[in-house]
C-alpha positions as CSV (number, residue, x, y, z in Angstrom):
1,M,-0.2,0.0,-0.3
2,M,1.7,3.4,-0.7
3,T,2.2,6.3,1.4
4,K,-0.1,9.2,1.5
5,P,4.2,11.5,0.8
6,F,4.8,9.1,-1.3
7,L,1.6,9.5,-3.6
8,N,2.1,13.2,-3.4
9,R,5.3,13.3,-4.7
10,R,3.9,10.4,-7.9
11,R,1.4,13.2,-8.3
12,V,4.1,16.2,-8.4
13,L,6.3,13.9,-10.8
14,L,3.1,13.1,-13.2
15,A,2.3,17.0,-12.9
16,A,5.6,17.9,-14.5
17,L,6.2,15.3,-16.7
18,A,2.7,16.1,-18.5
19,L,3.9,20.3,-18.3
20,G,6.9,18.7,-19.9
21,A,5.2,17.3,-22.4
22,A,3.2,20.1,-23.0
23,A,5.8,22.6,-23.0
24,Q,7.8,20.4,-26.5
25,P,5.6,21.3,-28.7
26,A,5.2,24.7,-27.6
27,L,9.2,24.9,-27.9
28,A,9.8,23.5,-30.5
29,Q,7.0,26.1,-32.7
30,D,9.1,28.6,-30.7
31,S,12.8,27.6,-32.4
32,V,11.7,27.7,-36.1
33,L,12.6,30.3,-38.2
34,R,11.0,31.0,-41.9
35,F,13.2,31.5,-44.7
36,A,11.5,32.6,-48.1
37,W,14.3,33.1,-51.0
38,W,13.6,32.7,-54.7
39,G,15.7,31.1,-57.1
40,G,16.7,28.0,-59.8
41,G,17.6,24.3,-58.9
42,A,21.4,25.6,-58.2
43,R,20.1,27.9,-55.5
44,H,17.3,26.3,-53.9
45,Q,20.1,23.1,-53.2
46,A,23.1,25.4,-51.8
47,T,20.8,27.0,-49.7
48,L,19.2,24.3,-48.4
49,K,22.5,22.4,-47.5
50,A,23.6,26.4,-45.6
51,I,20.4,25.9,-43.9
52,A,21.4,22.9,-42.2
53,A,25.0,23.6,-41.5
54,F,23.5,26.7,-39.2
55,E,20.8,24.3,-37.9
56,R,23.7,22.2,-37.3
57,K,25.5,25.0,-35.1
58,N,22.7,25.8,-33.4
59,P,21.1,23.3,-32.2
60,G,17.3,23.1,-31.2
61,V,16.8,25.4,-34.3
62,K,15.2,24.8,-37.5
63,I,14.9,26.6,-40.2
64,K,11.0,26.3,-42.7
65,A,12.6,26.7,-46.4
66,E,10.1,28.7,-48.0
67,Y,11.0,28.8,-51.7
68,M,10.1,28.9,-55.4
69,G,10.8,30.7,-58.7
70,F,10.6,34.2,-59.6
71,N,7.4,34.6,-60.7
72,G,4.9,34.9,-58.0
73,Y,6.8,35.5,-55.2
74,L,6.9,38.9,-54.9
75,E,2.7,38.2,-55.1
76,R,3.4,36.2,-52.4
77,L,5.3,38.1,-50.3
78,T,3.3,41.4,-50.8
79,T,-0.1,39.5,-48.9
80,Q,2.5,38.1,-46.5
81,I,3.9,41.5,-45.2
82,A,0.3,43.1,-45.7
83,G,-1.1,40.5,-43.4
84,G,1.5,40.6,-41.0
85,S,2.1,36.9,-41.6
86,E,5.9,37.7,-43.7
87,P,8.9,35.1,-43.1
88,D,11.2,35.8,-40.2
89,V,14.4,36.2,-42.8
90,M,13.3,36.9,-46.5
91,Q,15.1,37.7,-49.8
92,I,14.0,41.2,-51.5
93,N,15.2,42.7,-54.3
94,W,16.7,46.4,-53.6
95,A,14.2,48.2,-55.1
96,W,11.4,45.9,-53.0
97,M,12.2,48.8,-50.1
98,A,10.7,51.4,-51.9
99,M,7.4,49.5,-51.5
100,F,7.2,48.1,-48.3
101,S,9.1,50.2,-46.7
102,K,8.9,54.0,-47.8
103,R,9.4,55.7,-44.2
104,G,11.6,52.9,-43.2
105,N,10.1,51.0,-40.7
106,G,8.3,48.4,-42.8
107,F,11.5,46.1,-42.6
108,T,13.2,44.7,-38.9
109,D,16.3,47.3,-38.1
110,L,18.9,45.6,-38.1
111,N,21.4,48.0,-36.3
112,Q,19.1,46.8,-33.3
113,Y,21.1,43.9,-33.6
114,K,24.6,44.4,-34.6
115,Q,26.3,41.7,-31.7
116,V,25.4,39.0,-34.1
117,L,25.7,41.1,-37.3
118,A,29.4,41.8,-38.5
119,L,28.4,44.8,-39.8
120,D,32.5,46.0,-40.1
121,Q,32.6,43.7,-43.3
122,F,30.7,45.7,-45.1
123,S,31.5,49.3,-46.6
124,A,29.8,52.3,-45.5
125,E,27.9,52.6,-49.3
126,D,27.1,49.1,-48.8
127,L,25.1,50.0,-45.8
128,A,23.2,53.1,-47.4
129,M,22.0,50.8,-49.7
130,G,20.3,49.1,-47.2
131,T,19.1,51.9,-45.3
132,V,16.2,54.0,-45.5
133,A,15.1,57.0,-43.2
134,G,17.4,55.8,-41.0
135,R,17.2,52.4,-40.2
136,L,19.1,49.0,-41.5
137,N,16.2,47.5,-43.5
138,A,18.5,44.6,-45.5
139,L,21.6,43.7,-46.3
140,P,23.2,42.6,-49.7
141,V,24.0,39.8,-50.3
142,S,25.9,40.6,-53.4
143,Y,26.0,43.6,-56.3
144,S,25.8,43.5,-60.1
145,A,25.7,45.3,-62.6
146,R,25.3,45.1,-66.9
147,V,28.4,44.5,-68.9
148,L,28.8,43.9,-72.4
149,L,29.5,40.3,-73.8
150,W,30.9,38.9,-77.3
151,N,31.1,36.1,-79.2
152,E,35.0,36.3,-80.3
153,A,34.1,33.5,-82.6
154,A,31.3,35.3,-84.7
155,F,32.9,38.4,-84.3
156,K,36.0,36.6,-86.3
157,R,33.7,35.0,-88.7
158,A,32.0,38.6,-89.4
159,G,35.7,39.8,-89.7
160,V,34.6,42.7,-86.9
161,P,36.8,44.2,-84.3
162,L,34.7,43.7,-81.4
163,P,33.7,47.3,-80.3
164,T,35.2,49.6,-77.5
165,T,33.2,52.7,-78.8
166,W,29.9,53.8,-79.2
167,D,30.7,54.5,-82.7
168,E,32.1,51.5,-83.3
169,L,29.1,49.7,-81.6
170,F,26.6,51.4,-83.8
171,A,28.7,50.2,-86.8
172,T,28.7,46.8,-86.4
173,G,25.2,45.8,-87.5
174,K,26.0,47.1,-91.0
175,Q,29.2,45.0,-91.6
176,F,27.7,41.8,-90.1
177,R,24.2,41.7,-92.3
178,Q,27.2,42.3,-95.0
179,K,29.3,39.2,-94.1
180,L,27.1,37.3,-92.4
181,G,23.4,37.8,-93.7
182,D,19.9,39.3,-92.4
183,Q,19.6,36.6,-89.7
184,A,23.1,37.6,-88.2
185,Y,23.2,40.4,-85.3
186,P,25.8,41.8,-83.2
187,L,24.1,42.1,-80.2
188,D,20.8,40.0,-78.0
189,G,18.9,41.3,-75.6
190,E,14.9,41.5,-74.3
191,L,13.4,44.6,-74.6
192,Y,14.5,46.1,-70.6
193,D,18.1,45.7,-71.9
194,M,18.0,47.6,-74.6
195,M,16.6,50.6,-73.1
196,L,19.3,50.3,-70.3
197,L,22.2,50.5,-72.7
198,A,20.0,53.1,-74.6
199,Q,20.2,55.0,-71.2
200,A,23.9,54.4,-70.4
201,Y,24.7,56.9,-73.2
202,V,22.0,59.9,-72.6
203,Q,23.4,59.4,-69.3
204,Q,27.4,60.1,-69.9
205,K,26.0,62.4,-72.6
206,Y,23.7,64.5,-70.5
207,G,24.5,64.0,-66.8
208,T,21.5,62.8,-65.9
209,P,19.5,58.9,-65.5
210,Y,15.9,58.9,-66.6
211,V,14.7,58.6,-63.1
212,D,16.3,61.2,-60.0
213,P,18.3,59.1,-57.3
214,K,16.4,60.6,-54.7
215,L,13.0,63.1,-56.1
216,P,10.0,61.4,-57.2
217,Q,11.0,63.2,-60.7
218,V,12.4,62.5,-63.8
219,A,15.7,63.7,-64.4
220,M,15.9,63.6,-67.6
221,S,15.3,66.9,-70.1
222,P,13.0,66.8,-72.9
223,A,16.0,66.5,-75.2
224,A,17.6,63.2,-73.1
225,A,14.3,61.8,-73.6
226,L,14.4,62.6,-77.2
227,E,17.5,61.1,-77.7
228,W,17.2,58.3,-75.3
229,V,14.6,57.3,-77.5
230,Q,17.0,57.5,-80.7
231,I,19.3,55.3,-79.3
232,Y,17.2,52.8,-78.5
233,K,15.7,53.1,-82.3
234,K,19.4,53.6,-83.5
235,L,20.2,50.5,-81.9
236,I,17.2,48.6,-83.7
237,D,17.1,50.1,-86.6
238,G,20.6,49.7,-87.5
239,H,20.7,46.2,-87.1
240,V,23.1,46.1,-84.2
241,A,20.4,45.1,-81.7
242,T,17.8,42.2,-82.1
243,P,13.8,43.7,-82.8
244,L,11.4,42.7,-80.5
245,K,9.0,41.6,-83.4
246,L,11.9,39.4,-84.2
247,R,12.3,37.8,-80.2
248,A,8.5,37.8,-80.2
249,S,8.0,35.5,-83.2
250,L,10.8,33.2,-82.0
251,G,8.4,31.7,-78.4
252,G,8.6,35.2,-76.8
253,A,10.0,38.6,-76.5
254,E,11.2,38.0,-72.9
255,K,12.4,34.5,-73.8
256,A,16.3,34.4,-72.5
257,T,18.6,34.7,-74.3
258,E,20.8,31.4,-73.7
259,Q,17.5,29.5,-74.9
260,Q,17.1,31.1,-78.5
261,Q,18.5,28.8,-80.9
262,D,20.6,31.8,-82.3
263,W,22.5,32.5,-79.5
264,V,23.7,28.6,-78.8
265,V,25.2,28.9,-82.7
266,G,26.5,32.1,-82.7
267,N,24.1,33.9,-85.4
268,W,23.8,36.5,-81.9
269,A,27.2,37.7,-81.2
270,G,26.8,39.3,-78.2
271,N,24.8,40.2,-74.7
272,F,23.7,43.2,-72.0
273,T,23.4,41.7,-68.9
274,W,23.9,41.4,-65.8
275,D,26.8,40.4,-64.4
276,S,25.8,37.4,-62.6
277,S,24.0,36.1,-65.7
278,I,27.1,35.2,-67.8
279,G,26.9,31.4,-66.3
280,L,23.6,30.9,-67.7
281,R,24.9,32.7,-70.6
282,E,28.3,30.7,-71.5
283,S,25.9,27.2,-70.7
284,T,24.1,26.7,-73.7
285,L,27.3,27.7,-76.4
286,D,28.1,24.9,-78.7
287,K,31.9,24.6,-79.0
288,Q,32.4,26.4,-81.6
289,Q,31.4,29.4,-79.5
290,K,33.8,31.6,-77.3
291,L,32.4,34.4,-74.9
292,T,34.6,37.1,-74.0
293,L,33.6,40.1,-71.7
294,G,33.6,43.4,-73.8
295,D,35.3,47.0,-72.3
296,F,32.1,49.2,-71.3
297,P,31.8,52.0,-73.8
298,T,32.4,55.2,-72.4
299,L,31.8,59.0,-74.5
300,P,34.6,61.1,-74.2
301,G,34.4,63.5,-71.4
302,A,31.7,61.7,-68.9
303,K,31.6,61.8,-65.8
304,N,30.0,58.9,-65.5
305,S,29.6,55.2,-67.1
306,G,25.7,55.0,-66.8
307,M,26.7,51.6,-66.2
308,F,23.3,50.5,-64.0
309,G,24.2,48.5,-60.8
310,R,23.3,47.8,-57.8
311,P,22.4,44.9,-55.1
312,T,21.7,41.9,-56.6
313,V,19.5,40.4,-54.1
314,M,18.9,41.7,-50.2
315,F,18.1,39.8,-47.0
316,A,15.9,41.1,-45.1
317,L,14.4,40.4,-41.6
318,G,10.6,40.4,-41.2
319,R,9.1,43.1,-38.9
320,N,6.9,40.6,-37.7
321,S,9.6,38.6,-36.3
322,K,9.3,37.1,-33.0
323,K,12.9,35.3,-33.1
324,A,14.5,38.7,-34.6
325,E,18.0,37.9,-32.9
326,I,18.7,34.4,-33.8
327,A,16.6,35.3,-37.2
328,A,19.3,38.0,-37.7
329,K,22.2,35.0,-37.2
330,L,21.0,33.0,-40.1
331,I,21.6,36.6,-41.9
332,N,25.1,37.0,-40.7
333,F,26.0,33.2,-41.2
334,L,24.8,33.4,-45.1
335,L,26.8,36.5,-45.8
336,C,29.9,36.6,-43.8
337,D,30.7,33.0,-42.4
338,P,33.6,31.0,-44.4
339,E,31.8,27.6,-44.4
340,A,28.4,29.2,-45.9
341,A,30.2,30.5,-48.8
342,L,31.9,27.4,-50.5
343,I,28.7,26.0,-49.8
344,L,26.6,29.3,-51.7
345,G,29.2,29.8,-54.0
346,R,28.0,32.3,-56.9
347,T,24.4,31.2,-56.3
348,R,23.3,34.7,-55.5
349,G,26.7,37.0,-57.2
350,V,29.6,37.1,-56.2
351,P,29.8,38.0,-52.4
352,L,29.8,41.2,-51.8
353,V,31.8,40.5,-48.1
354,D,35.3,40.6,-49.0
355,A,36.5,38.0,-47.1
356,Q,33.6,35.2,-48.4
357,Y,35.0,36.6,-51.8
358,Q,38.8,36.3,-51.7
359,L,37.3,32.2,-50.0
360,L,35.8,31.5,-53.0
361,V,39.1,33.0,-54.9
362,K,41.6,31.1,-53.1
363,E,39.6,27.8,-53.5
364,K,39.1,28.5,-57.1
365,K,35.3,29.1,-57.4
366,L,34.9,31.9,-59.6
367,P,35.3,31.3,-63.1
368,E,37.5,33.9,-64.8
369,L,35.2,35.7,-66.8
370,E,33.3,36.5,-63.7
371,L,36.2,37.6,-62.1
372,R,37.1,39.9,-65.1
373,A,33.1,41.5,-65.5
374,Y,33.5,41.4,-61.0
375,E,36.8,43.0,-61.8
376,Q,35.2,45.6,-63.6
377,I,32.7,46.6,-62.1
378,K,34.4,47.1,-58.6
379,K,36.7,49.3,-60.6
380,Q,33.6,51.9,-62.2
381,K,32.1,51.6,-58.8
382,L,35.5,52.6,-56.7
383,A,36.3,55.8,-58.8
384,G,32.4,56.9,-58.6
385,N,31.4,56.4,-61.9
386,I,28.3,53.8,-60.9
387,A,25.3,56.1,-59.5
388,L,22.7,54.3,-57.6
389,P,19.8,54.6,-59.7
390,S,16.5,55.2,-57.9
391,P,14.4,52.3,-56.7
392,L,11.6,53.3,-58.3
393,F,13.0,52.9,-61.4
394,E,12.2,49.6,-60.8
395,H,8.9,50.1,-59.4
396,A,6.9,47.4,-61.0
397,R,4.2,50.3,-62.5
398,M,7.0,52.7,-63.7
399,Q,8.5,48.9,-65.4
400,K,5.7,48.4,-67.1
401,F,5.0,52.0,-68.0
402,M,8.4,52.5,-69.9
403,R,7.7,48.9,-71.6
404,E,4.7,50.1,-73.1
405,V,6.0,53.2,-74.3
406,F,9.2,51.6,-75.7
407,E,6.8,48.8,-76.9
408,T,5.0,51.7,-79.0
409,I,8.7,52.3,-80.5
410,A,9.3,49.0,-81.4
411,Y,6.7,48.3,-83.1
412,G,6.0,52.0,-85.2
413,K,3.0,53.1,-83.4
414,T,4.2,56.4,-82.1
415,S,6.5,59.2,-82.9
416,D,10.0,59.9,-81.7
417,Q,8.9,62.9,-80.0
418,D,5.4,62.1,-78.6
419,A,7.2,58.9,-77.3
420,A,9.8,61.4,-74.8
421,T,6.5,63.6,-74.2
422,R,5.0,60.8,-72.7
423,L,7.9,59.9,-70.7
424,I,8.4,62.9,-69.4
425,E,5.0,64.2,-68.5
426,D,3.9,60.3,-67.6
427,G,6.3,59.5,-66.0
428,N,6.4,62.7,-63.5
429,A,2.6,62.0,-63.1
430,L,3.2,58.3,-61.6
431,L,6.1,59.2,-59.9
432,R,4.2,61.7,-58.0
433,R,1.6,58.8,-57.4
434,I,4.2,56.2,-56.4
435,K,6.2,57.7,-54.4
């Protein structure tokens, strides 16, 4: 027969066990972080491996991976943020801060977690790219800019030297057509690519991009906007760049260059693209082709290269995260830890943190062509020749508007002057609405 003290002790023990059992699910739930990103297969696989490494270093912490392709990601994130159910850590585009954090309070201020973030690994300029209204909204993973890639083999077949100036670039169209036929173009790119290339010329000549970097207004003068339209047309009408109508007839106007058969066999001999896309462009070329990095053409006396550069992607911490400190530790691990660098490689571009970059160079993880592009961009950036664009330039509504204007140009549905007027007047009206 059990004594009364024994029964009391037994009840206490059972109560404690029951309480512990009830607490376990809650404790497990509290240790789960949500991490969202978009990308392709290589990025997904590498990030999942990096997550596993972080979990090994932080026993009891579990990361719930929420990943997908780019299509639909922004829409999903917009819904989550609006409902206060955003992930703890999220991959964002730099320009999205203008949509989600106009006053700097859309994400957690990372300055609050300096104790777990190696902010000294970032330059003042790097931190400024993620700062809104004095709050550090996000940290850049990498920095990317537009570069010119040329197929050396195709240019040799055409008997044309690689262009180094704007005049040489404009002359290549006629030369390619004469030597290789109507199907041969020196340059391929989607509509947006050619808009950016034309903007680079205008920015070099007039000193301003389309949208003011600091104010919600068009920075181009009427004369500059007109020349923006005319340079775009010069690229197309001069047989330098593939026309929008041609691309549309070959499976879609926005079909990626590396998926175009004319690129694969060298009929289309160049591309104006992000340096982070070099591997993709190289991946489908047949054995007779050879890709190289081109010089970025610059007008004499230009004070700005017009090279379009900005953070490739960024990591932000959800404003409603209840586990902000451990979430900040995850961001720091992904951006600064040597083990993470070797796992992630260049799946989000060449790492911006120099220690990670140097490690990848030492371990020969960066292909030569990508290294050359990185150094070209870095040289321009350090010289102050790349101005950070306005995030409103990449706002979804602004993008839609600019594309619509240039589509009317591409299909001959408007005059140069009318298109330029729309870019100024309608552009200013739209910027005032979305600021």
